Steps between C-alpha positions, in 0.01 A plus 500: 500500500341184359706244313358594160574870543852422621549306175370804308765729653771238453410448132501875433833548675651203314394643162622849589842367603534289186409790273788705638553872538369675185732797556799272442601417142604152616136405570328314218213752502631850563397857433780582257427195286124561516536855370743385230273230358205738529686747278551222245143366541657160550275222627621407854571138413804475730301638791222250443748212477649613828156511663436147376830385651374637833178293462301822471264350242410221745304766690250516212408131524279355778661247733263232372662538156862500613548870576514693825187719474279468807464860617457794264648730764835332439466557126408866552813553709719309253369715214573810705860394566570438132320823403718716722786393276347484154138530390570357155593161644232515769223573251621250237503222759178630656321470166576129514302483823222703342472248219503213749223621730205409271652154459551446873140613556319327216729261314490121510778287643669451161506873428632580848777242465598633157521859619676417827764308302568807285514744791726280714743500206502878506289537187305823467127520443240769445130580510375622161183702555513838327443592137591829335143579400341429838762569769367409846158398368559126522140414421552642149795268422507403133774234484303189409535128559283322245422137573682269257498122473863499618457762773461876457607751235625830647474828312566857611754705687586564865683826565710654780570162660796474734715194414294430186816425301741382771247280677493123455135480602199725450171507684259639244152654515311426177150497358406138442271442200299177490387336174146628568638857525470527878774721651653511846818637657736225609859464620767280342847393609742495207845344485648715226754235402206297367360782286552597139336758274529789741710815507653716767422869511827688543597642839337839556719780638381627838579789735587272793595132541683542169649152523161332522362291215187708444388352172215284374398201294313458172316176420448384140253212507728349765406147602505416871406173666169445677675452832619862492154611609463567874153363568308635799147493636498882492539742209865504393534871571428432870827310535687799358321746727574288807865459401532878465375542856821337622739645243381857561605475863833344409563803276536700823834324541631678190413843640621422852838390364542812286381714792764353734785571259392856421449584868838352590684686223334828600550455873870424465542800270327730750710356782833557324437811293600830665352835393537834678710348781242232583382169361198480274350259754490772765257710295140482632339461158740217415420326829133542422539349152711206617276434800188513285655262247602253771150513648342446158723201438388344829135577423535346154666195654212456745232521230691255280560262794138504613380452141730208419418332832135519398576212261518281811244681718235657277556387142143576395560868580803536276322677216490825702828460688705415191359794305559738791855376552578519129380861487625636833850352536638605157328838534652574841837381371477740206410790729784419738755467219392839369576646843830315532625618161460861618731423794748321276500792258682475167644160594161332457515587130842347436537173311849446640737604780283541813420142611548401135186695409273246671248758628384613155477136390285403799286811444431401139462129569256544788267705277397184317364331815183710500438399136515121475276234659225759473574872490412739781177589320406134462558434869305807609218379277504160670475669840234749390275219379490352851488804729120501525487144634806544722376821662152360563644198679741707710212716628345188648643338815874452429679184606856386564660236280565183700866494395560873532791468745680241285433713191653818648772377735835556332665218693251242372375389162291226343573311177214442258336159547425446130501705185209461260236713336225410749682698773458825311207713387476758222353753747479550876122454522487803731752361749800697625647317800779755556285814526234301683751374756634851556150640559413211731816560697400861561131450574606536863813714520555410866601150393804633309796579723687723257710809563278812491656640182450168319145468631420848371611405148305172513182680600550745213538201269183340636303815426656530152394144414143554620477832316631335186234230529227762543627697201505192276148405605375854439653495151259224402223760495686728258607509137860445613433136594648360180815296593702694242394845622760743632340496845493120524862477386591752768322281757702204369823695557382588851431133565862407425619757755251381763603140444868590536428692820295211643780254421746731674276527808448123521873433470562754779236336721635148449873583530528694825861396563626564147796746506325735255128433529525479878638854513210742552667784310574286195154342505345846517721620215387215277129544567508879480684487167266257332199698625636846421796508263560872460794740492478567875545138608820460701679178599574435867851470635430130561413439134815675375711304748344173381583593139858582598535181705385277215738676262797489740438134585467409130144379539228484239268798549226283640299378798669162450853438634689443175870593485644619170759286326858612548 
């Protein structure tokens, strides 16, 4: 384990210990309190203050600006640990990071110092993109910033913005209008304490994350200073698109945290509940459901880990990986939670008593993850638009990424060297280093010393990838080649599964001594599930024992050795 990765595990364990056991009412953030404030739709101000006291907000600020951010893998894990307790607090704080990313990427030194000062004080921020009339169509944004001799005059309304009212700062996408009438989309950083002539849109009631400040802002000829504008050499929308590439992967932390809690609640119920003179856990269909859920959690973790590490290893390929991660991880979490709630039975529906009603809260809260930072449809559209170029390149001679081992070894990691907009690209330009590396690795199967059952699954995956590439290329000669067609969207969904499977295979290859991935039965389970998730899939004894071991030893359900707080 390299020194940086050791620090990653230590930082995660330190945060977990300081957060305390969420099943205990004495912990500052606990399940009973989370359900209670959710019932009241009370903003989690005390939770956020507690997170600030633990220096949690320092993780949002780069080291060069006084924070502790140097590796987004650490931030992903930190988000996951908070999310397993309470998604309201995790998402409210996470929105602050979302608002910061365009500034870290594109802002000048003065803007970065201003925002870092706010965040290090525990002040919330937000990214104001969406408008009621246009939804996810950011290019149609109508909020205007008209050039004025004293700065800019803002007019219009941003809607469904998390932290719009509670936030001290706002990173805002607007349509800048020059005196000659020329228009362009730009980004501004606003310190709301310096604003007047604006109004808050009242909090909007939601199905999940009921405590969140989902509101908006209305500008009435609001004057802002010239130095609010984030000036870049690229179109302003590019900075937003690049920032979303990182935030979409970090959103996986929300789902992974909720997934852990729901699996743990269900497993412990099945273990302790007796029906017909035997425990629920002894029933084959229950073992299948729990084993499948555990395997999906590990698969989701691997896709999220590989994607977030791409910030350091392949940042110009993030447009595909972030979209795939943002679609696949929340979707698999939703499917697993649907299976777990069947095992839990009526208790999943309760808003009190069983585990304080935390399952139903996590179920509702997690549903929002597939909606924000680009909905599932938006992310599939982003993938669909690039599948032609990706598939064409993969059919050529594949190659291995020069840092593949460092990228996929769990006992090593690499911090990002710098963080600016030039590192990122708005599309992959046909490059997919993960799928390419997998294909290159299996050009000559004799070079891979894998257990036979694992090798069989990898060869199936190789053929699936090549067939997918052929299918996408063939589509170009048909009427179904439009990126928004049903067939192309289906190919985009298939891509997310193939990418997840390839990540799983590469983690298996590069972690031969890992207690889970180094076990042939577990490795086979993971690959067979991601390639063929049907009702006849059965978990191995080894996988069920690993699930039981992590539960008995109070470990995070994870490939990483994190002990739960006691």
